[in-house]
C-alpha positions, 0 to 999 in steps of 0.5 A: 537450945538449937544444938539440943534439938539438932542432936535429938533429931540425929539420935532419934532419926538414927534409931528410927532408921535402924528400926526400919532396916530391921523391919526390911531385913525381916521382910526380905529374909523370911517375910513376903519378899523372901524368894526362898518361899514366895514368887517375888520381883526385885528392882532398884529404882534410884530412890531405893538404891541411894537410900541404902546404908552405904550411899547415905553414909557417903552422902553424910561424909561428902557434906562433911567434906564440903563443910571442911573445904569451906572452912579451910578456904575461909581460914586460908588468909587468917590462919594458914596453918589451920587451913593446911591441916584442914586441906590435908584432912579433906584430902584423906577424906577424898581418898576414901570417898572417891573410890567408894562413890565410883564403886556405887556408880558402877553398881548403879549402872548394873541395877538401873532398869533391871527387874529380877523375878524369883520363883522357888516353886519351878524353880527359876529366876527371870531377868528383865531389862530394856524390854527383854527377858531372860529366864534361867533354870538350874539346867541352863547354868554351867557354873556360877562365879561369886565375886565379893568384897573381902571386908565390909563393903556390901558390893559384889556380883554373880556371873552365871555362865550358861551352856549356850555360851552367854554370861549373865552378871547380877549384883548380890543386891538382888539375891539379898541373903542368897537362900534362893541361890542355895536352895534352887541352884545349889547343884550348880558348880560354884567358884568364889573369888574375894576382892579387896574392892570388887570393881565391875570388870568387863565380862569374861568369855564363857568357857 
């Protein structure tokens, strides 16, 4: 009976999460939080950043890894062969999870304490961090570099090379479906780079 309730909770919990994600998708793309039509401010406090799909998946898989490790240690002196197999499975799991966790933490450092305000009427977007603000209009930007993942990873970032020599980096998370960028900054030259894993590298020097 306990297994039935646990399975029911997982199924209905997943269904509820999918409905919530569909609602958020609509709100962010064409609703009240779409910067294509409305002035909006986006930020990522810890609860919002780590309740995205990727961190939640990583959390579930990490818990599974801890359970496998506990099971392997408990079987070490009773069934050595099975323990070795479990440790190999754990190693393969860690080979996948550790780099993705590292990537998540890199992007968390990029969004932590940052708020981006979009105004499609002017148009401009303003980046606020540590009490300082930078406001950009299309005429301020010499070119844009788009760095994104080749596969299913949702990570990626934009580099804005300004005419005054500064380089501003913002993760894709702030731009969501990127309509604002297309509509308001579509005249700015853009270069697209695809990476197997879009690690956060040191900022380049503007040309």
